[in-house]
N, C-alpha and C positions, 0 to 999 in steps of 0.2 A: 504492499500499500507506499509507504514509503518513496519508494522508486516512482511509481507512476504520480504522487504528487510532486516531485521533485523534475521530474522529466516537466510534468506541467506548467509549472513555474518558471523552466529552462525554456520550453520551447513557446509559451504564450508571447513573448514578445518578436519572435518571428512571426508569431502568427498574422500580426498586423502586416509584415511585408510579403508572404507568400504569393498574396495578390500582385505583389510588381516584379515583372523579371526585369531585370535591370540590364541584363547583355543587350535583351530584344529593345528596350525602350530606349537606351544608349542610339543603336544603332537605328531607328525611327527617329528621334529625337534630332540627333546630327544630320538624318537626312530631311527631317523636316526645314531648320535650320537653314541648311545649303539650300531649297526650294528658294526659302524667304528671300536669301539671297540674290541666286537668279533672277528670282522674280524684281527685286529693285534693281540690278544692272540691266536688268532686259524694259524695264520702265524709263529707263536713264536712255537706254539706246532708244529706245522710238520715239522720245521728247526730243533728242538730237537730231534725230532723221525727220521730226514732223520740222524743225527749225530751219532744216533743210529744204525740206520740200515749199515751206512759204518763201523761204531764200528768192527758191527758182520759180517759183511762181510771180515774185514780185518782177523778175529777171522777162519772164515772158511777156508781162505788161507793158512794161519798159520797153521792151524791145517793140511789140506792137504797136506803143505810140510813136515811136522812132521811125517806124514806118509808117506809118501816117499821113506823121508830117513829113519824111522824105517825099512821099508819094504828091500829098499835096502840094509843096515847094516845087517839086521838077513838073508835073504837070500845069500849072498854072504859069510856070513860067518867070517865076521869082526867085527861086534856087538855080545854084548853078550845074555845076556838070559833076560834081561830087554828092550833091544831094542824089541825083538821078543812080549814079555809080552804087553808093550805098542801099536802093531797095534790095539788087540782089542779097547782097550781103543782110541785110536784116530779115529778107525773106528763109536764107540759109540757116541766120541764127534761134529765128523762132520753130524751124523744125526740129531742129537739135533741140532747144528746149523745152516743147512738147515735149517730143520723144524722153527724157529725162522726168520730167514732170510725171509722166505715164510709169515711166518704169519704177521711179520714187515712190508714188500712191500705192502701186503693187507692192512693193518691199512692206512699205507702210502696214497696210491691210493683214498682210501676212504674217506681218510678226506680233501684230495685237490678234490674231488668231492664235497663238503659239500663247501669247503670253495668257491666253483665257485658259487655255488648256491648260498650264502649269499653275495657274488658282485654283482651277479644278482639282488637280492633285493634290494641291497644299493642302487642301479643304480635306478632300479623303482621307491625306495622313494624319492629319491634326484629330480627325474624328476617329480613327482607326487608335490614335496612345490615349486618346481623353479618357477614355474609359477603365485602363488598366495603368497606366503611365504616372498618374497626377496621387501624387500622395493625400490624402485627405485627412490627415492627423502631422502632431508634432513626433509621435512615435514612428508613423509612416517613415518622415520625413528622415529621422535619426535613422529608422533600419537602413534606408535608404541609401545614407549616407557611408554607412558604418559595410553597406556592401560595394558601394563603389570604392571603397577605400581599398576594400579585399581582393575585388578586380583587377585594383591598379588601371580602373578609370576615371579617376575624381577629375580630371583636365578636360573631361568631356563637355559639349555643350548642357546637354540633359543634368550633369553630376552637378555640374556648375549652380546652373539655374535653379535645381531643388537647393541646394545650400543656400542660394540666396534668396530663395521662395519668390521669385521671378515666374516658375511655372504656375 
């Protein structure tokens, strides 16, 4: 009887830990934080691409405005030979810039779709961890910290966030 009581006392603090598989949580949480960093990186890349796209669109409008002005000056006789020659140049620039705007627009849309997929995966990863990786009490938190130390993974994102109560 004393052995059973002794075993119960020894194992009772670990029973709170029984639901949390630290090895699996470390992998999932590190994957989760990696996914979050990728999403931030991708969002920033899309933002930079949008700025570049807006710049190309402004350049296109500027070329169209210059072409219109060159045609007006050339056809009215107010301009000189340079205005008439520049018409061909502006038409070529408009064609190249339109192609760039179209291609950049496709790339931005494609990356936005990829970002949506990444966010969906992040939500799925978060949901899969939420039920069994989050310590619900200080006892569980202490047991996770002990297990992190024992496994040698105390420097993982998961163990650090559990220790600092960010999770």
